[in-house]
N, C-alpha and C positions, 0 to 999 in steps of 0.2 A: 567717223567718231564714235568712239567703241562706249558702249554703256555699263557701268557696274552693274553688277549681280547684285542683289539685295540676299543680305545671308537669311537663311530662314532659323530663328531661333527656336532652338530643342524644347518644345512645350515639359515643364518639369510636374511630372506627377505628386501629389501631396499625399501626404501619410496616409491620411482616409484612403485612399484611391489604392493603395500600394494594399491597405488593411483586407481591404473587399476582395484583391487578386488572389490572397492567402487562402481567404474563403470561401471563394467562389463556385466551388463543384459542391459546397450545400448551401447556398442559397438559392434552393429549391423550394415549392411548396408540396413537392412527394418524398423531401428528405428530413430527419432529423439533424441537428446540427450542435450550435455554440452561440452563447453567449460572451462578450468579451469588454473588458472594459481597461483602460491605460491610465495610468497617472505621472504627473510631472511635478516634483517639487509639492506635492499634496495635494495640487489640485487636477481632477479628473478631466484629461482631455482628451479622451474616447472611451463610446460607450456605445455597442452595438449587438443586435442579435443577427445571426443566420438561419436561416433553416427552420422546423417546427419542432413543438414543443409536444403537439399530439396529433397523430395524424389521425388517426380517429375522426375527429372533429376540427382540423385542420387550422388549429390554434397557433401561431406563430411564436417564436423565441422571440425576448425582449430581455432588455440588462434587467427587468425585476423579475425574470422568469427563477423560480426553485429550481434547483438541482442537487439531487444527492452527489454530497463532494466527497466521499468516500475518505481516503487517507490526510486531508487536509483535517479532519477532526484532530488531529492527534498533535497540535499546537495550542486547540483550545483546552483539551485536557492537560497539556503540558499546565498552560498558563491557569489553572484550576490549584493543580498542586501549588505552584509558585503562588497562589493567593493566599493559599493554606499555609503556606511556609512565613510569608511575610507581613500579614495580617492576623496576627494571632487569635483576636478576637473572633476571627472566622472558625477557629480549630476549636474543637473539646479535648483534644490531646494534642500538643505542640509535635509539630513535625519537621525535617529537613531532609536536605538530598541523600545524608548520610544513616538514616532512619534505616532498620532492617525492615523488610516488606511482611516479614513470616510474625509479626506482632499483632499486623494487622490483616492480613488475609492466613485463617489456620488451614486452609486448603493445599499450602505451599509445605506443610510438614512434611511429606516424602521427603523434600531435598535438604539434604543438610546443610550445605554450604549458607554461608548468610549472603544476602543478596539486599541489596539498598533499593532505594526508591529513585537515585540518580542511575545505577544503573540500568534499570527497568525502563526509563526513559530514553534516558543514551543508546539504548539498543546494546548493549554491553552483561545485559545479565545472563545468558547462554540461557533463557529460558524458551521452550521452542514453541516455533508459531501456530497458530490456533489451528489457521487455516491450513496447512502442511499437515497438521495431525488430523484435522477433519475431512480431507480427503483421503487418506491414509487409512483411517478405519471406514471409509466407504461411502462419506456424505458427498453430495454430487450441489458443490458452489452453485446459488442462486436458483436450485433445481430444489434441493432440502432445508427447512427452515435448520439455521442454527443460533441456539439460543444463549444467554448468560450463565444458565445454570450448565448446559454442554461443555462449555469452556472451563468455569469454574471448579462443577462438580464432579466432573467426570474426566477430562482432558487434565488438568491441573493436580487434581486429587489424588490424581493416581499416577501423578511423575513422580520418578524416583532421581533420574538420572536427567542432564543437563548436557546443549550442546557443548560445550567448552565451561572450565570454571569462570566464574565472574567476573569480572573485570578484565578477561584474556581477551576478547575478541568483539568486535563487532559481527552481530548478525540480526538483521531486521526483523522481529517477532511482533507479530500483532497483540498476541496475548500480556506481552509489558503494559498496553496501553489497556485491554480490557482489566487488569488487576490495577492497573493507575486510577480507572472510574471507582471499582471496589474501594479502593483507599480514600476518594473524595466523599464517599457515601457515610466510610465508618468513621470519617475524623471530622465530617461537616453534620454529618447527620438528614443531608439530603442528597437526592438523586444527583447523579454527573448531568443532567440534563436541567431539572429545577434550579442546580447551582449555578452554570453556567447561563441560564437566562437571567436568573437574578442580578449575577455580581459580572458579567462580561457581556451580554447581548443587549441588554436594557440600556445600561450607562453608555456603550455607545451606538445607539438608536439602531443594532440593528435587528429593525422590526419584521423582517423576513429568516430568520437564522434562527434555526434550534435543534437541537438531536432527538432524533423520533426513536422512542424505545421497541418499537415494537412495529414487525412491517407491514402490518396491516392502516397503520394510524392514515388518517386523512392528511392532508398536507395540500394546503390552499396552492393554489398556480402553480402547482410541481409540471415540471417536463418529467413526460415518460421516457424511460431507458429503452434502449434498442441496439441490436445486431444486425451487421449486413447480411443476407442471405444470398441464393440465386435467384429469386423473385422477386426481392428486394428488401425487406426489412421486417424484423420480427421484434416483439417486445420481448425485452430481458431487464428483471428488474432484484435489486438484492433481497434476500429471504434471511434478515439477520436483525433477534430480538435480543443485542446488546448495545451498548456506546462506550465511548473510550475511543478505540483506535477506527472508527466508520460513523456512519448512521448520520452525522453532520448534515443538513439540509440549510441550504442557504444560495444567496445570488450575489452575482458579478458588483453588483452596487455596494452591498452588506459586507463585502471582502474590499472594497477598496476603503471601508470605513476603520475595518478591521487594521487596514495597512497604514494608515495614516495614525495610529495608534504608536505603533513603532517610531514612528516622528516624532509625536509629542509627547512622550512615554507616559501617557495617561494611565489607562486602567491596568494595574501589576507594576508601574513605576520602573524607573530605570534599574532598579535590583533585577526585577523579574524579568525584565525585558532583551535585558542584557547577557544575563544566565542563559533562556532562549536560544540565542545568539552565538552561545560559548560553549563549542564543540571539547570532547573530553579525551584528548590523545593520552598513548599510543591507540588505544583500540578503539576509538571511536574520533579521527584528526579530521573528520568532515559533517561530525552531526551534532547536533546540539542540544535541544528540547522539544522534541516534535519538528524540526526545522532543520534543514542540511544548510549547511555553511561552508561554499568553496571559494576558489577562484581560478577561474575561467578567460585565458583569453585577454589576459591583462584585468580582468573586473572582479571585484569583489562580489557574490551572489548567495542571496538567501533565499530559499526554494523548495519546496514541497509537493509533491503531486498526488493524485487518488487515481485506482483503478477499481472498479468493483463493478460486475451485469455491466449492464446496457450502462455505465456513466465514465467519464475521465473528467480529470480536474486538476489544475495547478494553479499554483501563485508564487511570483518569481520576484527578487526585489534586487533592484541592483541600489546599496546605500550609496555609492560615492559620486553615484549620476543622478540619485533623488529621482529613479523610475521604476516604477511596478507594472506586471502585468497581472489580470483576472481572468482566469480562464477557465469555464463550466461547460462541461458536452457532454449530448444525452446518447452518444454512440459508441458501442462497442471497439475504439481504435485497438486495430493489429496490423501486422502486414498484410496486405502492403502501404495502409494506411498511413499518414503520418503521425508518429506519437505527438500529447502534447508537450512533451519536452523539447521537440522541435518546433513545434509551434507558437511556445510563446519566444521561443529565442528569433523567430523570425519578424514577431511584432516588434521586440527588442530590438533590433537589427534597424531598424527602420527609423527610429529615433536616435541609436545611437550610432548609426553611420558605421558600422562595422558589421561582421560576421562571423559565425562563430562556426567550431569543426562539428562534425557532424558526431552523434553518440555512438561510442565504443563498442565493436560489436561483444555478444557474450560470450564468452569462452564453451567452447565443446570439445568433448570427446571423442575420438574415433574407436568404431571397431577395432581388432586389430588381424584380424583374420586367424588369429590364434582358432585352433581345433580340438575342443577340449575330450582326452579319452573317458568315455564312462558318463555319459551324460545322465545316464540312468540313478548316480551317486545323487546329482539335486534335486529327486523329485521326493515329494513328502507334503507333507502338513507341519506349516511354520506356524507359531503365536506369539504374538506381545500382549503383555497383561499390563501394558503402559496405554494402549490405545482398545484392550480386550478386542483382538484383531487376529482371524488365522487366516493365512496365505495358503493355497494351497500352491504347488508347483507339479507341474505335469508336462507331457510330451504335448508337441502338436499334432495333426491330423497325421502327417506322414514323419513323425518321430525323429524327425532333425533340427530340433530345436526343442529347450525346456521354457512354458509360459507360466507366467504369474496370475492368477487367478482371484479374484478378492470381489466383496460384496460391493454391486450396481456397476461397476466398470469391467469394459470388455478386457480379453486377456492380455495381458502386457511380454511380448516376447525377452528374453536373457540373450541378450549379444558378446560371444565371447570377447575379451580384453585381456587374460592372461590366467595364469593357472588360479582356478576359483575365481577368478576375477571377472563380470558380466557388465553391461552397460543394458539399462532401460531406460527406453526414450518415450516422451510423450506420456511418463506416467500419470502426469493430472496437470492440471492448470495452471499450480502452481510450483510443480515439481514437473518441470521439462525434462529433466536426465538427471539419473540416479546410477552412484556406483555402489553394485553389489560385490560384497566381499565374503564368500563360507569361510565357516570354522570348520576344522576337522580336531578329534582329541588323539589321542597319543596314539592308538589303534585305526587314525585317517578315516572315522566315520564322520561325516557331515553331521556337526550339534548344531548349528545356526546360520546365522547370516547378518552383514552389517550393513544399514544402507548409508551413503554419503550424497549429498545434494552436490553436481558438481560445476551449478550453473551460477546460483544465487547463495551458495553457503546457509540455506537454511534450515539443513536439516544433517548434523553429524552424529557419528557413533550410537545411531540408532540400532537396536538388536531383536532378531526373532529368535526363538529356541525353537529346535524341532522337536515334534511332538512325536513320542512312541508309539 
C-alpha cells in the first residue's frame, strides 16, 4: 500500500519581510541608511528605520529621525504660493500664477521677457539653474557655502539671457524656487520658513518639519549625511543658506501627514492641491507645481525626489490605488547603489503586486574621433559676464589636446566631436557632459564659445567671449 506524500506548503513572505530584504544591506551598526513609511487608504501600514543616523555616536535611524529632504522642499514652496493666491488675506498684494515675477523680484531686470510665477513653478521659465551657474563660476557644492545673496544678487542680478523663451520648454531649475521663496517673502511679509511653519506645518501637526535658513542651524534628531569612500563612510553635508528649492528638514512620519492632506483636501483646499498635481503641457507635460505627475506601467504616479550632498529623499503617491511611500536617506546614492527612484518602486511593488520597468539611461554623446587641425586656435582666455568667470584654454602637458581650466576645479579636456565642436565630460556634479561650440568671425578667428548641457538640458546657449 502506497503512502500519500504530504505537500509542503510554500511559506508566504509578508510585505514587511520583503521590505526588510530590499534594505537589508543597510541594516548594520556601521552604515548610514533609510527611514521609510508606507500608507494605504490614508493609514500608515509600515514604518521603519534601517542603519544609523549618526555613526560617531551610534544612533540608529527611526521613523522619527529628521533628514535634510533636498528637493522635496519644492512642493511646500509651491503650496505657500498657492495659499497666497487662494487665501487673499494672507497676501499684502494680490498675485496669481499669471503674475509677472519682475514686479516682485527687481533683480530680474536684466531679463527682458516677461516671466510668470506659474512658469517658474512649472520649470518652464527658461531661468538657468543656480547650482549649474555656481559650479560654472567655481563653487564646489557641499564644500563652499552658497547663500541667498549669491543666487539673487549675483547670478539672477547678472542674468541677461535665458536657456529658452519663457513657456517654450521644460528645464528643471532650482533658481525658480529660490525666486518663489522671494515672492512669498515679498507678498506675505514673512520668510518662507516662517510662513510654512504657521500655515502648513503647524496645521498638519508636522512637528519635526521646518525649513532651515542657514546651514549651521541646530536641528534636533537630525541624521548626518554620508558618502561612501573606500575606507567606509565620510560625512557629507549641504552648505546652503537659502530656502525654496531645498533645506526642508522632515521625517517620514511627517511626510505621511503631508501626504494625507492630498486625500483630505485640507491645507490649501481643492483648488491649490489640484493645481499642484496638474502639469502644464506642452512645455511641461509631466510637471505640476513642485510635483511630477506621470503614468507608468498603467499607474498614475505623483512624486518628487531629492538629491543633496549626503542625502536622498523620495515621496511617491499612487492616487488610484491609494498607496504612498515616503523614503528619507542619509547616503549619497550613486552608481552602483540603487536610486530612490528604484527603491520606492520596489516597495510599492510589494503592495501593488506588480513590477516597474527600470529607469531609462540618460543619453550621452561620444567623441567622434574627428581630428581638428590647428588646436592652437582654441587656446586663450574666455570670459562670461553673467557669472563673472574666466576660463583659460591651453594645451595639456604633451600638447595633444586642449583643456579648460577654471577656479577650484581640475582641468577638463576638450574631446573633438566635429569642426569647432567638442565634448567635455565630468565638468561638474550637475553638468556631467557639455557640448562646446566655438564661434568664428568673418576672418575665421575664434571669438568665443557656446555651452549646452547634452544630458539634463539644464544649460542652453550659454556664451563665453574671447578676451583680447
